[in-house]
C-alpha positions in Angstrom: 19.7 12.6 -3.0 18.4 9.3 -1.4 20.5 6.8 0.2 19.7 3.0 1.1 20.6 1.7 5.1 22.5 -1.6 5.3 22.1 -2.9 8.7 25.0 -5.1 10.0 24.9 -8.8 11.2 26.6 -7.5 14.9 24.9 -4.2 16.0 28.9 -3.8 17.4 30.3 -3.8 13.8 31.8 -0.6 12.3 30.5 2.0 15.1 31.2 4.5 12.1 34.8 4.9 12.7 36.2 2.6 10.3 35.4 2.3 6.5 34.8 -0.7 5.3 36.7 -2.4 2.7 34.9 -3.7 -0.6 36.9 -6.4 -2.4 35.7 -8.1 -5.3 34.0 -11.0 -3.7 33.7 -9.5 -0.3 32.7 -6.6 2.2 35.4 -6.6 5.0 34.8 -4.6 8.5 35.8 -4.5 12.1 33.9 -4.6 15.5 34.6 -2.3 18.1 36.7 -4.8 19.7 39.1 -5.4 16.9 37.5 -8.5 15.3 37.8 -8.2 11.3 34.6 -9.9 9.5 34.7 -10.7 5.8 30.9 -10.8 4.4 30.4 -12.7 0.9 29.3 -9.7 -1.4 26.8 -11.6 -3.8 25.1 -13.4 -0.7 25.7 -11.6 2.2 24.2 -13.9 4.7 27.4 -15.8 4.4 30.3 -14.8 6.8 33.6 -16.0 4.8 35.8 -15.5 7.9 36.5 -13.8 10.7 39.8 -12.8 12.5 40.1 -12.0 16.4 43.0 -9.9 16.8 43.0 -8.0 19.9 41.4 -9.5 23.3 41.4 -5.8 24.7 37.9 -4.2 25.9 38.6 -0.9 24.9 40.8 -0.2 21.7 42.1 3.4 20.9 42.5 3.5 17.2 41.7 1.0 14.6 42.6 1.4 10.5 41.8 -0.4 7.7 42.8 -0.4 3.9 43.8 -2.9 1.2 45.6 -3.3 -1.9 44.9 -6.2 -4.4 44.4 -9.2 -1.9 46.4 -7.8 0.9 44.1 -6.1 3.9 46.1 -3.7 6.3 44.5 -3.5 9.7 46.1 -1.7 12.2 45.1 -2.3 15.6 46.2 0.6 18.1 50.1 0.1 16.8 50.2 -3.1 15.6 50.0 -3.5 11.8 48.5 -6.7 10.6 49.1 -7.8 7.1 45.9 -10.3 6.0 45.2 -12.2 2.9 41.4 -11.0 2.1 40.6 -14.3 0.7 41.5 -16.6 3.4 41.6 -14.6 6.5 45.3 -15.7 7.3 47.7 -13.2 8.9 50.8 -12.7 6.5 52.8 -10.6 9.0 52.8 -8.4 11.9 54.5 -5.0 12.8 54.9 -3.1 15.9 54.7 0.2 15.1 56.3 3.4 17.1 52.8 4.5 18.1 49.1 4.3 17.6 47.8 4.8 14.2 44.5 5.9 12.5 45.6 7.0 9.3 45.7 4.5 6.0 48.3 2.7 4.8 49.3 2.8 0.9 51.4 0.8 -1.3 53.6 2.0 -3.9 54.7 -0.5 -7.0 54.2 -3.1 -5.1 57.1 -3.1 -3.1 56.3 -0.4 -0.1 53.7 -0.2 2.5 53.6 3.6 3.4 52.0 5.2 6.4 52.2 8.3 8.1 52.7 8.3 12.1 52.7 11.7 14.1 55.3 13.8 11.8 57.2 10.9 10.4 56.5 9.1 7.1 57.2 5.2 7.2 58.3 2.7 4.3 57.9 -0.9 5.0 58.5 -3.9 3.0 55.3 -5.4 1.3 56.9 -8.8 1.4 57.7 -9.2 5.4 56.9 -5.8 7.0 60.9 -4.7 7.4 61.4 -1.0 7.4 63.0 0.2 4.6 63.2 4.2 5.1 61.2 6.7 7.2 61.1 10.5 7.0 61.0 13.1 9.9 59.1 16.2 9.2 60.7 18.9 11.4 62.8 18.5 14.5 60.4 18.3 17.3 58.2 15.0 17.6 54.7 15.7 17.2 52.1 13.4 18.3 49.1 13.7 16.0 45.5 13.5 17.2 43.8 12.7 14.0 44.2 10.3 11.1 46.3 11.7 8.5 47.1 9.5 5.3 49.2 9.4 2.4 48.3 9.3 -1.0 50.3 7.7 -4.3 49.8 9.0 -7.7 52.4 9.0 -10.8 54.9 6.7 -9.1 55.0 9.4 -6.2 54.3 9.4 -2.4 52.2 12.7 -1.5 52.2 12.9 2.6 50.5 15.4 4.5 52.2 16.2 7.7 50.4 18.3 10.9 52.2 21.4 10.3 50.1 21.8 7.1 52.8 20.8 4.8 52.6 18.3 1.9 55.8 16.6 0.8 56.1 14.5 -2.5 59.0 11.4 -2.4 59.5 9.0 -4.6 59.8 5.5 -3.6 63.5 5.7 -2.6 62.4 8.6 0.0 63.9 11.4 -2.1 61.8 14.2 -1.6 60.5 15.9 -4.6 58.5 19.0 -3.5 56.4 20.4 -0.8 53.5 22.9 -0.8 52.4 24.3 2.8 49.0 24.5 2.8 47.8 25.8 6.2 49.4 26.3 10.0 47.5 23.1 10.8 46.6 19.9 8.8 45.7 17.7 11.3 42.4 17.4 9.6 43.5 16.6 6.6 42.9 13.2 4.4 44.2 12.5 1.1 42.9 10.6 -2.0 44.7 8.1 -3.8 43.8 8.6 -7.3 45.6 5.9 -9.0 42.9 3.6 -8.3 40.7 5.6 -11.0 43.6 6.5 -13.9 40.5 7.6 -15.9 40.4 10.7 -13.8 43.2 13.0 -14.4 45.7 10.9 -12.6 48.0 14.1 -12.1 45.5 15.6 -9.7 45.2 15.2 -6.1 42.6 16.6 -3.7 43.4 17.6 0.3 41.7 19.4 2.8 43.3 22.0 5.5 41.2 23.1 8.1 37.6 24.3 6.2 39.3 24.4 2.6 39.5 22.2 0.0 42.7 22.1 -2.3 43.2 20.4 -5.8 46.9 20.3 -6.2 49.0 19.0 -9.5 50.8 15.7 -8.4 53.6 16.4 -10.9 54.5 20.1 -9.7 52.6 20.6 -6.2 50.9 23.7 -7.8 47.0 24.6 -6.5 44.8 24.3 -9.7 42.0 25.3 -7.5 40.4 25.9 -4.0 37.4 26.4 -2.0 36.1 27.1 1.1 34.2 24.0 2.7 33.6 22.3 6.1 34.7 18.8 5.4 34.6 15.8 7.6 36.1 13.4 5.4 36.9 13.0 1.5 36.3 9.6 -0.4 38.4 8.4 -3.2 38.0 10.3 -6.5 35.8 7.8 -8.7 34.7 7.7 -12.6 31.4 7.7 -13.3 31.7 6.3 -16.9 31.3 2.5 -17.9 34.2 0.7 -19.0 31.9 0.0 -22.1 32.2 3.5 -23.2 34.7 4.4 -25.8 38.1 6.3 -24.2 37.3 9.5 -26.1 33.8 9.9 -24.0 35.7 9.8 -20.7 37.6 13.1 -20.8 35.1 14.9 -18.5 36.7 13.3 -15.1 35.2 12.2 -12.0 33.8 13.4 -8.9 35.1 13.9 -5.3 33.0 12.8 -2.3 32.9 13.9 1.3 31.0 13.8 4.2 30.7 17.5 5.8 30.8 18.9 9.2 27.0 19.3 8.9 26.6 15.9 8.3 25.9 15.9 4.8 27.6 13.5 1.3 28.2 15.8 -1.2 30.0 15.4 -4.3 32.2 17.9 -6.1 33.3 18.0 -9.6 37.3 17.4 -9.9 38.1 19.9 -12.7 36.1 22.7 -11.4 35.6 22.3 -7.7 32.0 22.9 -8.0 29.1 20.6 -5.7 27.4 18.3 -8.2 25.3 17.2 -5.8 24.3 17.1 -2.0 22.6 14.3 -0.3 18.9 15.0 1.0 19.6 12.1 3.6 18.8 13.4 7.4 18.5 10.9 10.2 19.8 11.1 13.7 23.2 9.4 12.9 26.6 10.9 12.9 28.1 9.9 9.3 31.9 9.1 8.9 34.3 8.0 6.1 32.8 7.4 2.3 34.7 4.9 0.1 33.7 4.1 -3.4 32.9 1.1 -5.1 31.2 -0.6 -8.4 29.8 3.1 -8.5 28.0 3.1 -5.0 29.0 5.3 -2.3 29.2 3.4 1.1 29.3 5.5 4.3 29.4 4.6 7.6 27.6 5.9 10.7 27.8 5.5 14.4 25.0 3.8 14.8 26.7 0.4 13.4 25.2 0.9 9.6 26.2 1.5 6.3 24.5 4.1 3.9 24.6 3.0 0.0 24.5 6.2 -2.0 24.7 6.2 -6.0 27.2 8.0 -7.3 25.7 9.1 -10.5 22.1 8.6 -10.0 19.2 10.9 -8.0 18.3 7.8 -5.7 19.4 5.4 -4.1 19.6 1.5 -5.3 19.3 -1.7 -3.0 22.3 -3.4 -1.7 22.2 -4.9 1.4 24.1 -6.8 4.3 22.2 -8.6 6.3 20.3 -7.0 9.3 19.1 -8.1 12.8 15.5 -9.0 13.0 13.4 -5.6 13.1 9.9 -5.9 14.5 7.0 -3.8 14.4 3.1 -4.4 14.7 2.3 -3.2 11.0 4.1 -3.5 7.8 3.1 -1.8 4.8 4.1 -4.2 2.1 4.2 -1.3 -0.7 5.0 2.0 -0.9 2.5 3.7 -3.5 -0.5 5.7 -2.4 -2.2 2.9 -0.6 1.0 1.4 1.2 2.3 5.0 2.1 -1.0 6.8 3.1 -1.8 3.3 5.4 1.5 3.6 6.6 1.1 7.5 7.7 -2.4 7.1 8.9 -1.4 4.3 11.4 1.9 6.3 12.8 -0.5 9.0 13.2 -2.7 6.6 15.3 -0.1 5.9 17.8 1.0 2.8 16.0 4.9 1.4 15.1 5.1 1.3 11.0 7.6 0.0 8.6 7.0 0.3 4.9 8.9 -1.8 2.5 9.0 -1.0 -1.4 11.3 -2.5 -3.8 12.0 1.1 -5.4 14.2 3.9 -3.8 11.6 6.5 -4.5 8.4 5.8 -2.8 5.0 6.7 -4.4 4.6 3.7 -6.5 3.2 3.5 -10.0 1.4 6.8 -9.3 4.4 8.8 -8.4 7.2 7.4 -10.6 5.5 6.2 -13.9 1.8 7.0 -13.4 -0.4 9.8 -12.4 2.3 12.5 -11.4 4.9 12.1 -14.4 1.7 11.8 -17.2 0.1 14.9 -15.9 3.5 17.0 -15.7 3.9 16.2 -19.6 0.2 17.0 -20.1 0.8 20.5 -18.6 4.1 21.0 -20.8 2.5 19.8 -23.7 -0.8 22.1 -23.3 1.6 25.1 -22.4 3.7 24.1 -25.7 0.4 23.7 -27.9 -1.3 27.3 -26.4 1.8 29.2 -26.6 2.2 27.6 -30.5 -1.7 28.1 -31.3 -3.9 29.8 -29.1 -1.9 33.1 -27.2 -2.1 35.1 -30.4 -6.0 36.0 -30.1 -5.3 36.8 -26.2 -2.9 39.7 -27.8 0.1 37.7 -26.5 2.7 37.6 -29.8 4.8 34.5 -29.4 7.9 34.1 -32.1 9.4 30.9 -33.1 8.0 28.6 -30.4 10.2 25.5 -30.2 10.2 22.3 -28.3 13.0 21.0 -26.1 11.9 17.4 -25.4 14.9 16.9 -23.2 13.8 19.6 -20.7 10.5 18.8 -20.9 11.0 15.3 -19.9 13.8 16.8 -17.2 11.1 18.7 -16.1 9.1 15.9 -15.1 11.8 14.2 -13.5 12.3 16.9 -11.3 8.9 17.0 -10.1 8.9 13.2 -9.5 12.2 13.6 -7.1 10.8 16.7 -5.8 7.4 14.4 -4.3 9.2 11.5 -3.6 11.5 13.6 -1.2 8.2 14.7 0.2 7.4 11.3 1.1 10.5 10.7 2.6 10.1 13.8 5.2 6.5 12.6 6.3 8.5 9.2 6.9 11.4 11.0 8.9 8.4 13.0 10.4 6.4 10.5 11.5 9.1 8.0 12.4 8.1 5.3 9.9 10.7 2.8 9.3 11.5 2.8 5.3 12.7 -0.3 3.9 14.1 -1.1 0.2 14.0 -4.3 -1.0 11.7 -6.9 -2.5 10.3 -8.4 0.1 8.5 -12.1 0.8 6.0 -13.4 3.4 8.1 -16.3 4.8 5.6 -17.1 7.8 2.1 -16.9 7.6 1.5 -17.8 11.3 -1.1 -15.8 13.1 0.3 -13.4 15.1 3.7 -14.6 14.1 4.2 -13.0 10.6 7.3 -12.7 9.0 8.8 -10.9 5.7 12.0 -11.3 4.4 13.9 -8.4 2.5 17.0 -9.1 1.2 18.0 -11.3 3.8 16.6 -9.3 6.4 14.1 -11.0 8.7 11.1 -8.6 9.4 8.3 -9.9 12.4 5.0 -8.5 12.7 1.5 -8.9 13.5 -0.1 -7.2 10.6 0.6 -7.0 7.2 -0.9 -4.6 4.3 -0.1 -6.1 1.1 -0.1 -2.6 -1.4 1.8 -3.9 -3.9 -0.1 -2.2 -7.0 -0.4 -3.4 -10.3 1.5 -3.5 -14.0 0.9 -2.9 -17.6 -0.6 -6.0 -19.5 0.1 -6.6 -23.0 -2.1 -8.4 -25.7 -1.4 -11.6 -27.2 1.4 -11.9 -29.5 2.5 -8.2 -28.8 5.9 -7.4 -27.0 6.2 -4.7 -25.2 10.3 -3.8 -25.6 9.9 -0.6 -24.5 11.7 0.8 -27.4 9.4 0.4 -30.4 6.5 -1.1 -28.7 5.9 0.9 -25.6 3.8 0.9 -22.2 2.6 4.0 -20.1 6.1 3.9 -18.7 7.9 4.0 -22.0 5.2 6.8 -23.3 6.8 9.0 -20.7 10.3 8.7 -21.2 10.8 9.0 -24.9 13.8 10.9 -26.5 12.0 12.1 -29.4 8.5 12.8 -31.0 7.3 9.8 -32.9 6.3 11.1 -36.5 3.5 8.0 -36.3 1.9 7.1 -33.1 -0.4 4.2 -32.8 -2.0 3.9 -29.2 -4.0 0.3 -28.2 -6.6 1.6 -25.9 -8.9 4.3 -25.5 -9.1 4.3 -21.7 -7.6 7.1 -19.8 -3.9 6.1 -19.8 -4.4 5.9 -23.9 -6.6 9.1 -24.4 -4.0 11.3 -21.9 -0.7 10.1 -23.9 -2.5 10.2 -27.4 -3.0 14.1 -26.3 0.3 14.5 -25.2 2.1 13.2 -28.0 -0.3 14.8 -30.4 0.1 18.5 -29.0 3.8 17.6 -29.5 3.7 16.8 -33.0 3.0 13.3 -33.5 0.4 11.5 -36.0 -1.8 9.7 -33.4 -4.2 7.2 -34.3 -6.2 5.4 -31.2 -7.3 1.9 -31.7 -10.3 0.8 -29.7 -11.9 -2.6 -29.3 -15.0 -1.1 -27.6 -17.6 0.8 -29.9 -16.7 4.2 -28.3 -13.9 5.9 -26.3 -13.5 5.8 -21.9 -16.1 2.8 -22.1 -16.9 3.4 -18.4 -18.0 7.1 -18.4 -21.1 8.6 -19.1 -21.8 8.0 -22.9 -23.1 11.4 -23.7 -19.2 12.4 -22.1 -17.8 9.4 -24.3 -19.4 11.2 -27.4 -18.5 14.7 -26.7 -14.8 14.1 -25.6 -14.5 11.9 -29.0 -15.5 15.3 -31.1 -13.1 17.2 -29.0 -10.2 15.1 -29.4 -11.0 14.3 -33.4 -11.0 18.2 -33.4 -7.4 18.1 -32.0 -6.5 15.7 -34.7 -6.4 12.4 -32.9 -7.9 9.8 -35.2 -9.7 7.0 -33.7 -10.8 3.4 -35.0 -13.5 2.1 -32.8 -14.9 -1.4 -32.5 -11.6 -2.7 -34.1 -9.0 -5.0 -32.7 -5.4 -5.6 -33.1 -4.2 -8.8 -34.5 -0.5 -8.3 -34.7 2.4 -5.9 -35.0 5.2 -6.5 -37.4 8.4 -5.1 -37.0 11.0 -3.9 -39.6 14.0 -2.0 -39.3 12.6 1.4 -40.1 8.6 1.2 -38.7 6.3 -0.8 -37.5 2.9 -2.2 -39.0 0.0 -2.3 -37.0 -2.7 -5.1 -38.4 -6.2 -4.1 -37.5 -9.4 -6.0 -37.7 -13.1 -4.5 -37.5 -15.0 -6.2 -34.9 -18.4 -5.5 -36.8 -17.6 -6.6 -40.2 -14.0 -8.2 -39.8 -12.2 -6.2 -42.3 -8.6 -5.9 -41.9 -6.4 -3.0 -42.6 -2.4 -2.2 -41.8 -1.3 1.0 -40.0 2.2 2.3 -40.4 3.7 3.5 -37.0 7.2 4.7 -35.4 6.2 3.9 -31.8 3.3 1.5 -30.9 1.8 2.2 -27.3 -0.3 -0.6 -25.6 -2.7 0.6 -23.0 -4.9 -2.0 -23.0 -5.2 -2.4 -19.2 -3.3 -3.5 -15.8 -3.1 -6.7 -14.0 -2.4 -7.2 -10.0 1.0 -7.7 -8.8 0.1 -10.7 -6.9 2.7 -12.9 -7.6 4.7 -14.7 -4.8 1.5 -15.0 -2.3 0.6 -18.5 -2.8 -1.2 -18.8 0.1 -3.2 -15.9 0.1 -6.5 -16.6 -1.7 -7.1 -14.7 -5.4 -9.6 -14.8 -7.7 -8.9 -16.0 -11.4 -7.4 -13.0 -12.9 -5.1 -12.6 -9.8 -6.8 -10.1 -7.4 -6.7 -11.0 -3.8 -9.8 -11.4 -2.2 -10.9 -9.7 0.8 -13.5 -9.1 3.2 -15.2 -6.3 4.2 -12.2 -5.0 6.7 -9.9 -5.9 3.8 -8.5 -9.1 5.7 -7.6 -11.9 3.5 -8.2 -15.5 4.0 -4.6 -15.1 6.5 -5.5 -13.4 9.5 -3.6 -10.4 10.2 -2.8 -10.3 6.6 -4.6 -7.6 4.6 -4.6 -6.1 1.0 -5.7 -2.6 -0.3 -5.4 -0.9 -3.7 -5.0 -2.1 -7.4 -4.2 -5.9 -6.0 -7.8 -6.3 -4.7 -9.6 -5.1 -7.9 -12.3 -2.3 -8.3 -11.1 1.1 -9.8 -7.3 1.3 -10.2 -7.3 4.6 -8.9 -4.6 6.0 -6.7 -7.3 7.8 -4.3 -9.4 4.7 -4.0 -6.1 2.9 -2.7 -5.6 5.9 -0.4 -9.0 5.6 1.1 -8.6 2.2 1.6 -5.1 2.2 3.4 -6.5 4.9 6.0 -9.7 2.6 6.5 -7.3 -0.5 7.3 -4.8 1.9 9.5 -7.9 2.9 11.7 -9.2 -1.0 11.5 -5.7 -1.5 13.2 -6.2 0.9 15.6 -9.5 -0.5 16.7 -11.6 2.5 14.9 -14.6 1.8 12.5 -13.9 3.1 9.2 -15.8 3.0 5.9 -15.3 3.6 2.3 -18.6 4.7 0.0 -17.3 3.2 -3.4 -20.4 4.8 -4.7 -19.0 8.2 -4.2 -15.2 7.8 -5.7 -14.3 10.4 -8.5 -12.7 9.4 -11.6 -10.7 11.7 -14.2 -9.6 11.3 -17.4 -7.2 14.8 -17.9 -7.2 15.5 -21.4 -8.2 18.9 -22.4 -11.2 19.1 -22.3 -10.7 17.2 -18.9 -13.5 14.5 -18.0 -14.8 13.6 -14.4 -17.3 11.5 -13.2 -18.8 10.4 -9.7 -22.0 8.3 -8.9 -24.1 6.5 -11.6 -24.3 7.3 -14.8 -27.6 7.6 -16.8 -27.0 4.1 -18.5 -26.7 2.4 -15.0 -29.8 4.4 -13.7 -31.8 3.3 -16.8 -30.7 -0.1 -16.7 -31.7 -0.3 -12.8 -34.8 1.2 -14.2 -34.7 4.2 -11.5 -36.4 7.6 -12.3 -34.3 10.5 -12.4 -33.9 14.1 -13.7 -30.9 15.5 -15.6 -29.5 19.2 -15.1 -27.2 20.8 -16.8 -25.0 23.9 -17.5 -22.8 24.4 -20.3 -19.6 26.2 -20.0 -20.2 28.6 -22.5 -22.6 30.3 -20.3 -20.3 30.7 -17.4 -18.5 34.0 -17.2 -15.1 32.4 -15.6 -15.1 29.9 -18.5 -15.9 32.3 -21.3 -12.9 34.7 -20.2 -10.3 32.2 -19.6 -11.1 31.0 -23.2 -12.0 27.3 -21.8 -15.9 27.5 -22.6 -16.0 23.7 -24.2 -17.9 21.3 -22.1 -20.9 21.1 -19.7 -21.6 19.9 -16.5 -24.6 17.3 -16.1 -26.3 16.3 -12.8 -28.5 13.4 -12.2 -31.0 13.4 -9.1 -33.5 11.1 -7.9 -37.1 12.1 -8.9 -38.3 12.1 -5.9 -36.1 13.0 -2.9 -34.0 15.4 -5.4 -30.6 13.8 -4.1 -27.7 13.6 -6.0 -27.2 10.4 -7.5 -24.4 11.1 -10.3 -22.4 14.3 -11.5 -20.6 14.2 -14.6 -18.5 16.9 -16.2 -16.4 17.3 -19.5 -14.2 21.1 -19.5 -11.4 22.2 -18.7 -12.0 22.4 -14.8 -13.8 19.1 -14.6 -10.9 17.3 -12.4 -11.2 20.1 -9.9 -15.0 20.8 -10.0 -15.9 17.3 -9.5 -14.6 17.7 -5.8 -17.3 19.8 -5.0 -20.1 17.1 -6.0 -18.2 14.8 -4.1 -18.7 16.4 -0.9 -22.1 17.4 -1.7 -22.9 13.3 -2.3 -20.8 12.2 0.8 -23.4 14.1 2.9 -26.4 13.1 1.1 -27.2 16.7 -0.3 -30.1 17.2 -3.2 -29.8 19.6 -5.6 -31.6 22.3 -3.8 -29.2 22.4 -1.2 -26.5 23.3 -4.0 -29.3 25.8 -5.3 -29.5 27.4 -1.7 -25.4 27.7 -1.2 -24.2 31.2 -2.3 -21.4 30.6 -4.6 -18.5 33.2 -5.6 -18.9 35.1 -9.0 -17.4 34.7 -11.4 -16.2 31.4 -10.9 -16.3 28.1 -12.3 -18.3 26.3 -9.6 -21.1 28.1 -10.5 -21.5 25.6 -13.4 -22.1 23.0 -10.9 -24.6 25.5 -9.3 -26.5 26.0 -12.3 -26.8 22.4 -13.4 -28.4 21.4 -9.7 -30.6 24.7 -10.2 -31.8 23.2 -14.0 -32.5 19.6 -12.1 -34.2 20.8 -9.2 -36.8 22.8 -11.4 -37.4 20.2 -14.3 -40.4 18.3 -13.2 
């Protein structure tokens, strides 16, 4: 599980040993000298107040806790009670010994804390002593923080001899439970803060065991071995808006283990629910819960925020110090993170900024990767249902579990996101979450502001990517009218799906939902699908998809969508004869293109469509600011952005890179798949160039035949005179993989004869490319 680092205003703050207090309006945290700070939680650049409580250079013990608007701050052996809003001291109490354990409050009357083997109760009004209890005859000096808990009007106190004792507010002993011979490492949770979470259960740790105990009887409900450093409060993950009958499952216990991980445990069963994947060279300390976010302090003066019920972190920032790095990549998609890794490999200090907690951009989160996962899963489902029987595999009662299929897709996204984090850690790249804004455009002194944090650099690489666009009068709500993002997370298969746009995204999503049972109609303005590819491939792909049951309305535009309670009515009009028609649908997918994410870059020169203008070195009109990927236009492909990212990294390292835009492959991952590289026949004819065409049908390829994927062909275009390969266009099940051999060949200026003279393994699909080259070579 990923986290978000929150650096503090003062490097000396926290030092990790004291967990912060989060009230309704503030974050309260001491520095190592005993000065208490209150930050505004909505605008953390503002310090509400700070309170100097000690003049000592070194403080042995500190403890911080709160109750309503009271903050209880213990510095060594002095207990300070402070108003959380104003920072004014209400009263102070000198204690019998230094304390690191927390105070608790019962019934708004008593402040209770454990000191060594004593339990003390003071008046919340003035700090006067009300009663105390000594456990055992001999005095024991406690070395660790031990805190009592409050639940069901009971005080449950741990003592250093391994005993738990429950008292009422008058100090009367109710029950005791012996957990271990030594409970110096015990920390109890106060479950009264979340009454929805089984408020008759408390959790305690003793040495290497964690116990679940019934508050009323003291009986142990369950226990499990665990190396625990500290436990957080039990917290529920059910919104107050959810009806009470849906809140019966209880909550989770969060803790930092001795191997420096954060884990979550189900309070009912004691089973581990999740484990953090955050690894860094810091020591984690006490976790606390606030507003569904788990806050964990560290020994480096930082706070880490873990989301309690999600698999990725969310951005919550407290202002940090100015951060310097020679290179900032503004965007963590394929272009941005590849640029960052390449720059780091070349010896540059790099930071990468992205507004999403999972780096990888649209490609990883809601684009290339999740769509390919669904294409794979839906193809397997359709094959099991329709194709396996002719291979001698009998499968009965094939059924679809869409929730499981979507879960498979999400899991792959998470795994690959962790892979990027691993690489960032490996190459010591600083990952910064937040919405960045360039605030200084001065040459050599560029600045980026991210959630109140100032980042200074000499070079910024803008890799902010692109976003979906709609059509005039059509509002994408991701409910009935969806984008590709919504199409990746539907909770049920629509009976009727209309797809606007027959480009790569529209065709891939059409394939997914058709395989899963939707009646799919694709509306395309142009007179052919996938208009950018070779015309012969376009016709062949259209025929294949129509055989699969996808309907196409070509040379047709969408004029509007009317929405009723049960369905959508899509009004379409023929471009040729202006005849109109209406199509009924449950969902409409708008796949009409994408626009650059270039907002907020006022001083960066852009064209009329918002694409950033760059020179041959990808530098903008502002010295030191570069741009790559979708935001500069051209083919909106992840691998094109990656090439540009690596090129910029090499430029910053004073090298001389080159990106050959003539040999960037493109793929549509339908079945059959379509791939292209280089010139199309239409382009060669338009340029008046003489060329030869070589072909190989997959029906003539042994490997394609035996794997039952013999549909399609390889088409090679070569120069009539020089025999060099000018373009390769493939339709077939293996087109996405096979195109890369063509890319290598074209990158090195290979002729068709060169491929002809290279021995290929048999039977293999790559023989089809060789055979097409042979066909071109021998043509006159």
